[in-house]
N, C-alpha and C positions, 0 to 999 in steps of 0.2 A: 504494500500500500504506500503510495507516494505521499510525501509531506510537502506542503507549500508554505514558504516563509516570505513575508513581504517586509521591505525596508526602504528607507530613503538613503541616498548617498550623494555626497558632494566632496569631490577630491580635485584639487587644482592640478593642472598639468605638471607643475613643478614637483608636487608631492608624488604623483604617479611615476615620475621619471625615476624615482628610487627603485621601482620594480625593474625597469629596463637596465639599470646599473647593477642589478643583482643584490641590492641591499634588502629589499622587501619581497618576500615570496607569497605573503598572504595579505588580504585586506580584512580587517575586523570590523564588522558592522553590528549595530544594535537593531534587532528585529522589532517590529511593531509591538510584539508581546513582551519585550524587555530582554529577551535572550541575546547574548553576544555570540555571533557566529563568525568563524574563520572561513574565508573563501579564497581559493587560489587566485592570486592577483592576475594571472594570465587569462582567467575567465572573463575579465573586464575589458580585454583588448578591443573587442568589436565596438565598445561603447565610448572609447576615448576620442574626444574632439579637441579642438584648439584650446578650449577653456578647461579641459580635464574631463571628469566624469560627473554628471549630475542627473538626478532623476529618481523615480520610484522604480523599484525592481521587485521581481518575484523569483525566488530560488525554489527549484524543485529537487527534492532529495528522495532517494530510494529508502527501503526499510533498513538499510545499513548506514544511513546518513551519507551516502555517496551522491555527489552532484550528478543530476540527470540533465538539468537545463537551467539557464539563467537568462531572463529576458527583462528588458525595460518595459514598463507599463506605459500605456498611452496617457498623455495629459488629459485631464477631464475639465 
């Protein structure tokens, strides 16, 4: 059974550069329900823009808490 976790994220392009430099391998986010979740930084590569990464996201995990999918939610 899949688990879905929603969170907001705002990371500047300078801060995310640490991932590319090999300094940061995970991004720690606070989910809407208060949990802190570690997500592999490379999972956010498709969402990096000139300003960095910003938006609402939904993380899908399998029963073993392995990443299935990460997607940016549309603005409402």
